[in-house]
mmCIF file of the C-alpha atoms, coordinates in Angstrom:
data_MODEL
# 
_entry.id   MODEL 
# 
loop_
_atom_site.group_PDB 
_atom_site.id 
_atom_site.type_symbol 
_atom_site.label_atom_id 
_atom_site.label_alt_id 
_atom_site.label_comp_id 
_atom_site.label_asym_id 
_atom_site.label_entity_id 
_atom_site.label_seq_id 
_atom_site.pdbx_PDB_ins_code 
_atom_site.Cartn_x 
_atom_site.Cartn_y 
_atom_site.Cartn_z 
_atom_site.occupancy 
_atom_site.B_iso_or_equiv 
_atom_site.pdbx_formal_charge 
_atom_site.auth_seq_id 
_atom_site.auth_comp_id 
_atom_site.auth_asym_id 
_atom_site.auth_atom_id 
_atom_site.pdbx_PDB_model_num 
ATOM 1   C CA . MET A 1 1   ? 11.410  9.924   -5.851  1.00 0.00 ? 1   MET A CA 1 
ATOM 2   C CA . ALA A 1 2   ? 8.485   11.859  -5.308  1.00 0.00 ? 2   ALA A CA 1 
ATOM 3   C CA . SER A 1 3   ? 8.738   14.625  -2.724  1.00 0.00 ? 3   SER A CA 1 
ATOM 4   C CA . GLN A 1 4   ? 7.230   14.410  0.914   1.00 0.00 ? 4   GLN A CA 1 
ATOM 5   C CA . ASP A 1 5   ? 4.506   16.786  -0.375  1.00 0.00 ? 5   ASP A CA 1 
ATOM 6   C CA . GLU A 1 6   ? 3.598   14.266  -3.204  1.00 0.00 ? 6   GLU A CA 1 
ATOM 7   C CA . LEU A 1 7   ? 4.291   11.832  -1.008  1.00 0.00 ? 7   LEU A CA 1 
ATOM 8   C CA . THR A 1 8   ? 1.820   13.056  1.732   1.00 0.00 ? 8   THR A CA 1 
ATOM 9   C CA . ARG A 1 9   ? -0.913  14.178  -1.850  1.00 0.00 ? 9   ARG A CA 1 
ATOM 10  C CA . ILE A 1 10  ? -1.150  10.834  -2.912  1.00 0.00 ? 10  ILE A CA 1 
ATOM 11  C CA . ILE A 1 11  ? -2.107  9.501   0.358   1.00 0.00 ? 11  ILE A CA 1 
ATOM 12  C CA . ASP A 1 12  ? -4.351  12.177  0.963   1.00 0.00 ? 12  ASP A CA 1 
ATOM 13  C CA . ASN A 1 13  ? -5.819  11.731  -2.191  1.00 0.00 ? 13  ASN A CA 1 
ATOM 14  C CA . ILE A 1 14  ? -6.755  7.954   -1.192  1.00 0.00 ? 14  ILE A CA 1 
ATOM 15  C CA . ASN A 1 15  ? -8.008  8.787   1.921   1.00 0.00 ? 15  ASN A CA 1 
ATOM 16  C CA . SER A 1 16  ? -10.670 11.061  0.242   1.00 0.00 ? 16  SER A CA 1 
ATOM 17  C CA . ASP A 1 17  ? -11.692 8.073   -2.828  1.00 0.00 ? 17  ASP A CA 1 
ATOM 18  C CA . VAL A 1 18  ? -11.931 5.283   -0.106  1.00 0.00 ? 18  VAL A CA 1 
ATOM 19  C CA . ASN A 1 19  ? -14.967 4.462   1.734   1.00 0.00 ? 19  ASN A CA 1 
ATOM 20  C CA . GLY A 1 20  ? -14.055 3.299   4.713   1.00 0.00 ? 20  GLY A CA 1 
ATOM 21  C CA . PHE A 1 21  ? -10.371 4.133   4.691   1.00 0.00 ? 21  PHE A CA 1 
ATOM 22  C CA . ILE A 1 22  ? -8.475  3.149   7.334   1.00 0.00 ? 22  ILE A CA 1 
ATOM 23  C CA . GLY A 1 23  ? -5.217  3.851   6.989   1.00 0.00 ? 23  GLY A CA 1 
ATOM 24  C CA . ALA A 1 24  ? -1.852  4.141   4.342   1.00 0.00 ? 24  ALA A CA 1 
ATOM 25  C CA . ALA A 1 25  ? 1.454   4.751   4.275   1.00 0.00 ? 25  ALA A CA 1 
ATOM 26  C CA . ILE A 1 26  ? 3.849   4.515   1.471   1.00 0.00 ? 26  ILE A CA 1 
ATOM 27  C CA . VAL A 1 27  ? 6.795   2.294   1.668   1.00 0.00 ? 27  VAL A CA 1 
ATOM 28  C CA . ASP A 1 28  ? 10.646  2.197   2.015   1.00 0.00 ? 28  ASP A CA 1 
ATOM 29  C CA . MET A 1 29  ? 10.886  -1.583  1.210   1.00 0.00 ? 29  MET A CA 1 
ATOM 30  C CA . GLU A 1 30  ? 14.785  -1.905  2.333   1.00 0.00 ? 30  GLU A CA 1 
ATOM 31  C CA . THR A 1 31  ? 14.360  -0.405  5.912   1.00 0.00 ? 31  THR A CA 1 
ATOM 32  C CA . GLY A 1 32  ? 10.724  -1.272  6.256   1.00 0.00 ? 32  GLY A CA 1 
ATOM 33  C CA . MET A 1 33  ? 9.750   2.413   7.146   1.00 0.00 ? 33  MET A CA 1 
ATOM 34  C CA . PRO A 1 34  ? 6.690   4.564   6.190   1.00 0.00 ? 34  PRO A CA 1 
ATOM 35  C CA . LEU A 1 35  ? 7.788   7.712   3.908   1.00 0.00 ? 35  LEU A CA 1 
ATOM 36  C CA . ALA A 1 36  ? 4.201   9.303   4.211   1.00 0.00 ? 36  ALA A CA 1 
ATOM 37  C CA . SER A 1 37  ? 1.410   8.209   5.999   1.00 0.00 ? 37  SER A CA 1 
ATOM 38  C CA . ARG A 1 38  ? -2.161  8.323   7.246   1.00 0.00 ? 38  ARG A CA 1 
ATOM 39  C CA . SER A 1 39  ? -4.393  6.485   10.192  1.00 0.00 ? 39  SER A CA 1 
ATOM 40  C CA . THR A 1 40  ? -7.696  7.212   10.653  1.00 0.00 ? 40  THR A CA 1 
ATOM 41  C CA . ARG A 1 41  ? -7.628  5.029   13.582  1.00 0.00 ? 41  ARG A CA 1 
ATOM 42  C CA . SER A 1 42  ? -5.190  5.932   17.162  1.00 0.00 ? 42  SER A CA 1 
ATOM 43  C CA . ASP A 1 43  ? -4.882  1.862   17.535  1.00 0.00 ? 43  ASP A CA 1 
ATOM 44  C CA . PHE A 1 44  ? -4.001  1.190   13.845  1.00 0.00 ? 44  PHE A CA 1 
ATOM 45  C CA . ASP A 1 45  ? 0.121   1.496   13.924  1.00 0.00 ? 45  ASP A CA 1 
ATOM 46  C CA . LEU A 1 46  ? 1.353   1.946   10.009  1.00 0.00 ? 46  LEU A CA 1 
ATOM 47  C CA . GLU A 1 47  ? 5.180   1.680   11.529  1.00 0.00 ? 47  GLU A CA 1 
ATOM 48  C CA . VAL A 1 48  ? 4.474   -1.413  12.304  1.00 0.00 ? 48  VAL A CA 1 
ATOM 49  C CA . ALA A 1 49  ? 2.432   -2.570  9.510   1.00 0.00 ? 49  ALA A CA 1 
ATOM 50  C CA . SER A 1 50  ? 4.240   -0.996  6.980   1.00 0.00 ? 50  SER A CA 1 
ATOM 51  C CA . ALA A 1 51  ? 7.972   -3.183  8.152   1.00 0.00 ? 51  ALA A CA 1 
ATOM 52  C CA . TYR A 1 52  ? 6.116   -6.421  8.372   1.00 0.00 ? 52  TYR A CA 1 
ATOM 53  C CA . ASN A 1 53  ? 4.766   -5.558  5.128   1.00 0.00 ? 53  ASN A CA 1 
ATOM 54  C CA . ALA A 1 54  ? 7.804   -4.853  3.921   1.00 0.00 ? 54  ALA A CA 1 
ATOM 55  C CA . GLU A 1 55  ? 8.742   -8.484  4.640   1.00 0.00 ? 55  GLU A CA 1 
ATOM 56  C CA . MET A 1 56  ? 5.780   -9.801  2.467   1.00 0.00 ? 56  MET A CA 1 
ATOM 57  C CA . VAL A 1 57  ? 6.896   -7.742  -0.110  1.00 0.00 ? 57  VAL A CA 1 
ATOM 58  C CA . LYS A 1 58  ? 10.335  -9.321  -0.097  1.00 0.00 ? 58  LYS A CA 1 
ATOM 59  C CA . ALA A 1 59  ? 9.454   -12.891 0.313   1.00 0.00 ? 59  ALA A CA 1 
ATOM 60  C CA . LYS A 1 60  ? 7.218   -12.843 -2.284  1.00 0.00 ? 60  LYS A CA 1 
ATOM 61  C CA . LEU A 1 61  ? 9.554   -11.200 -4.685  1.00 0.00 ? 61  LEU A CA 1 
ATOM 62  C CA . LYS A 1 62  ? 11.692  -14.025 -3.221  1.00 0.00 ? 62  LYS A CA 1 
ATOM 63  C CA . THR A 1 63  ? 9.074   -16.110 -4.448  1.00 0.00 ? 63  THR A CA 1 
ATOM 64  C CA . ILE A 1 64  ? 9.020   -15.097 -8.127  1.00 0.00 ? 64  ILE A CA 1 
ATOM 65  C CA . GLN A 1 65  ? 12.498  -14.561 -7.698  1.00 0.00 ? 65  GLN A CA 1 
ATOM 66  C CA . VAL A 1 66  ? 13.044  -18.650 -6.445  1.00 0.00 ? 66  VAL A CA 1 
ATOM 67  C CA . LEU A 1 67  ? 9.974   -19.728 -9.382  1.00 0.00 ? 67  LEU A CA 1 
ATOM 68  C CA . THR A 1 68  ? 11.677  -17.995 -12.283 1.00 0.00 ? 68  THR A CA 1 
ATOM 69  C CA . ILE A 1 69  ? 8.181   -16.496 -13.579 1.00 0.00 ? 69  ILE A CA 1 
ATOM 70  C CA . GLY A 1 70  ? 10.007  -13.773 -15.007 1.00 0.00 ? 70  GLY A CA 1 
ATOM 71  C CA . THR A 1 71  ? 7.317   -11.071 -14.742 1.00 0.00 ? 71  THR A CA 1 
ATOM 72  C CA . SER A 1 72  ? 7.198   -7.828  -11.853 1.00 0.00 ? 72  SER A CA 1 
ATOM 73  C CA . LEU A 1 73  ? 4.944   -7.470  -8.747  1.00 0.00 ? 73  LEU A CA 1 
ATOM 74  C CA . GLU A 1 74  ? 2.285   -5.008  -9.811  1.00 0.00 ? 74  GLU A CA 1 
ATOM 75  C CA . ASP A 1 75  ? 0.115   -5.702  -6.249  1.00 0.00 ? 75  ASP A CA 1 
ATOM 76  C CA . MET A 1 76  ? -1.169  -8.139  -3.618  1.00 0.00 ? 76  MET A CA 1 
ATOM 77  C CA . LEU A 1 77  ? -4.175  -8.516  -2.045  1.00 0.00 ? 77  LEU A CA 1 
ATOM 78  C CA . LEU A 1 78  ? -4.764  -9.320  1.333   1.00 0.00 ? 78  LEU A CA 1 
ATOM 79  C CA . THR A 1 79  ? -8.840  -10.341 2.056   1.00 0.00 ? 79  THR A CA 1 
ATOM 80  C CA . LEU A 1 80  ? -9.312  -9.963  6.053   1.00 0.00 ? 80  LEU A CA 1 
ATOM 81  C CA . GLY A 1 81  ? -12.975 -10.508 7.630   1.00 0.00 ? 81  GLY A CA 1 
ATOM 82  C CA . ASP A 1 82  ? -13.482 -6.915  8.377   1.00 0.00 ? 82  ASP A CA 1 
ATOM 83  C CA . GLN A 1 83  ? -11.071 -5.567  6.251   1.00 0.00 ? 83  GLN A CA 1 
ATOM 84  C CA . LEU A 1 84  ? -9.064  -5.387  2.543   1.00 0.00 ? 84  LEU A CA 1 
ATOM 85  C CA . HIS A 1 85  ? -5.637  -4.264  2.153   1.00 0.00 ? 85  HIS A CA 1 
ATOM 86  C CA . LEU A 1 86  ? -3.544  -3.746  -1.059  1.00 0.00 ? 86  LEU A CA 1 
ATOM 87  C CA . VAL A 1 87  ? -0.124  -3.538  -1.441  1.00 0.00 ? 87  VAL A CA 1 
ATOM 88  C CA . LYS A 1 88  ? 0.837   -1.734  -4.817  1.00 0.00 ? 88  LYS A CA 1 
ATOM 89  C CA . MET A 1 89  ? 4.235   -1.355  -5.849  1.00 0.00 ? 89  MET A CA 1 
ATOM 90  C CA . LEU A 1 90  ? 5.237   2.455   -6.679  1.00 0.00 ? 90  LEU A CA 1 
ATOM 91  C CA . ASP A 1 91  ? 8.729   0.835   -8.597  1.00 0.00 ? 91  ASP A CA 1 
ATOM 92  C CA . GLU A 1 92  ? 11.224  -1.374  -6.826  1.00 0.00 ? 92  GLU A CA 1 
ATOM 93  C CA . ARG A 1 93  ? 12.335  -0.160  -3.992  1.00 0.00 ? 93  ARG A CA 1 
ATOM 94  C CA . THR A 1 94  ? 8.956   1.466   -2.718  1.00 0.00 ? 94  THR A CA 1 
ATOM 95  C CA . PHE A 1 95  ? 5.375   0.327   -2.010  1.00 0.00 ? 95  PHE A CA 1 
ATOM 96  C CA . LEU A 1 96  ? 1.986   1.521   -0.943  1.00 0.00 ? 96  LEU A CA 1 
ATOM 97  C CA . TYR A 1 97  ? 0.142   -0.167  1.661   1.00 0.00 ? 97  TYR A CA 1 
ATOM 98  C CA . VAL A 1 98  ? -3.698  1.116   1.866   1.00 0.00 ? 98  VAL A CA 1 
ATOM 99  C CA . ALA A 1 99  ? -5.836  -0.831  4.373   1.00 0.00 ? 99  ALA A CA 1 
ATOM 100 C CA . ALA A 1 100 ? -9.867  0.142   4.401   1.00 0.00 ? 100 ALA A CA 1 
ATOM 101 C CA . ASP A 1 101 ? -13.455 -1.318  6.082   1.00 0.00 ? 101 ASP A CA 1 
ATOM 102 C CA . ARG A 1 102 ? -14.394 -4.217  3.622   1.00 0.00 ? 102 ARG A CA 1 
ATOM 103 C CA . ALA A 1 103 ? -17.980 -3.358  4.814   1.00 0.00 ? 103 ALA A CA 1 
ATOM 104 C CA . ALA A 1 104 ? -17.811 0.190   3.593   1.00 0.00 ? 104 ALA A CA 1 
ATOM 105 C CA . THR A 1 105 ? -16.166 -0.214  0.271   1.00 0.00 ? 105 THR A CA 1 
ATOM 106 C CA . ASN A 1 106 ? -15.237 -3.004  -2.294  1.00 0.00 ? 106 ASN A CA 1 
ATOM 107 C CA . LEU A 1 107 ? -12.025 -4.067  -3.913  1.00 0.00 ? 107 LEU A CA 1 
ATOM 108 C CA . ALA A 1 108 ? -12.791 -2.289  -7.700  1.00 0.00 ? 108 ALA A CA 1 
ATOM 109 C CA . LEU A 1 109 ? -13.497 1.028   -5.999  1.00 0.00 ? 109 LEU A CA 1 
ATOM 110 C CA . LEU A 1 110 ? -10.176 0.381   -3.670  1.00 0.00 ? 110 LEU A CA 1 
ATOM 111 C CA . ARG A 1 111 ? -7.843  -0.666  -6.659  1.00 0.00 ? 111 ARG A CA 1 
ATOM 112 C CA . SER A 1 112 ? -9.513  2.559   -8.568  1.00 0.00 ? 112 SER A CA 1 
ATOM 113 C CA . ALA A 1 113 ? -7.887  4.814   -6.182  1.00 0.00 ? 113 ALA A CA 1 
ATOM 114 C CA . VAL A 1 114 ? -5.369  3.569   -5.986  1.00 0.00 ? 114 VAL A CA 1 
ATOM 115 C CA . ASN A 1 115 ? -4.154  2.956   -9.341  1.00 0.00 ? 115 ASN A CA 1 
ATOM 116 C CA . ARG A 1 116 ? -5.173  6.626   -10.647 1.00 0.00 ? 116 ARG A CA 1 
ATOM 117 C CA . HIS A 1 117 ? -3.181  8.472   -7.355  1.00 0.00 ? 117 HIS A CA 1 
ATOM 118 C CA . SER A 1 118 ? -0.532  6.403   -7.619  1.00 0.00 ? 118 SER A CA 1 
ATOM 119 C CA . ALA A 1 119 ? -0.125  6.847   -10.944 1.00 0.00 ? 119 ALA A CA 1 
ATOM 120 C CA . SER A 1 120 ? 1.369   10.599  -9.759  1.00 0.00 ? 120 SER A CA 1 
ATOM 121 C CA . PHE A 1 121 ? 4.149   8.908   -8.086  1.00 0.00 ? 121 PHE A CA 1 
ATOM 122 C CA . ARG A 1 122 ? 7.694   9.215   -9.433  1.00 0.00 ? 122 ARG A CA 1 
# 
């Protein structure tokens, strides 16, 4: 597992690279608790978002298992009216959640920054 400094650095780098960055968290899927997080908006509660996103990831993993798809979950995109939310699996128990303003970035740039910086997760 990466150190707290490494987790924070991943999030800080994504914050720097993504225009319209709203928030990000590296989340323990079992507890739903963020291991590291940062938000640029006081009204964007990453603890609540982390907990609910953990439940969503668990449900998708269960669906993959039940359907015997035979592959792993890499990422999930949620497109809202004014936001993009990307959930990227880091390992079998940890994921990265990033929210960005849809008017300020696009999916390709968001995914590129997330993939580039999450590669340092160990």
